[in-house]
C-alpha positions in Angstrom: -25.0 -24.7 16.8 -25.5 -21.2 16.0 -27.3 -22.0 12.8 -30.0 -23.7 14.7 -31.2 -20.4 16.4 -34.2 -18.7 14.7 -35.4 -15.2 15.3 -38.8 -13.5 14.7 -40.9 -15.2 12.1 -38.7 -18.2 11.8 -35.7 -16.2 10.3 -32.3 -17.8 10.9 -29.6 -15.1 10.2 -26.7 -16.6 12.0 -25.9 -19.5 9.6 -25.5 -17.0 6.8 -23.6 -14.6 9.0 -21.0 -17.2 10.0 -20.7 -18.2 6.3 -20.2 -14.4 5.1 -17.7 -14.0 7.7 -15.7 -17.1 6.8 -15.7 -15.8 3.1 -14.6 -12.3 3.9 -11.6 -13.6 5.8 -10.3 -15.9 2.8 -10.8 -19.0 5.1 -11.7 -22.4 3.1 -15.6 -22.2 3.6 -16.5 -25.7 2.3 -16.7 -27.4 5.8 -18.2 -24.3 7.4 -20.8 -24.3 4.8 -21.6 -27.9 5.3 -21.9 -27.5 9.0 -24.2 -24.7 8.7 -26.4 -26.4 6.3 -26.6 -29.5 8.7 -27.3 -27.3 11.7 -30.1 -25.4 9.9 -31.6 -28.7 8.7 -31.4 -30.2 12.2 -32.6 -27.2 14.2 -35.1 -25.5 11.8 -36.1 -28.4 9.2 -35.7 -28.9 5.7 -37.7 -25.7 4.5 -35.2 -23.6 6.3 -32.3 -25.3 5.1 -33.4 -25.0 1.6 -34.0 -21.4 2.2 -30.6 -21.2 3.6 -28.9 -22.6 0.5 -30.7 -20.4 -1.9 -29.9 -17.6 0.2 -26.3 -18.5 0.4 -25.9 -19.2 -3.2 -27.4 -15.8 -4.1 -24.7 -14.2 -1.6 -21.8 -16.1 -3.4 -22.9 -15.1 -6.8 -23.4 -11.4 -5.6 -19.8 -11.5 -4.1 -18.4 -12.8 -7.4 -20.2 -10.2 -9.6 -19.3 -7.2 -7.1 -16.0 -7.5 -5.8 -15.5 -5.8 -2.6 -12.9 -3.0 -2.8 -9.9 -2.8 -0.4 -8.3 0.4 0.3 -4.6 0.8 1.2 -5.7 2.1 4.7 -7.2 -1.1 5.8 -4.6 -3.3 4.4 -1.8 -1.7 6.8 -4.2 -2.8 9.8 -4.4 -6.2 8.5 -0.6 -6.4 8.2 -0.2 -5.2 11.7 -2.5 -7.9 13.2 -0.6 -10.7 11.6 
């Protein structure tokens, strides 16, 4: 439902932010991706859904090209939370 909300000038940042959060937590993202595409299509139309698909594909390619670095400091914090 959050992916149907648009901000100023018709920009819908919530769908891509949900998708990015799922990818950063190493959760299987296919179901979330499909649901955010459907939510964007239903709430904002086909033009915004296409924009969302293209933006998310660019985001995935960029995360594959530039791998995020994990420092040892944050790995200990993640272990404490589990």
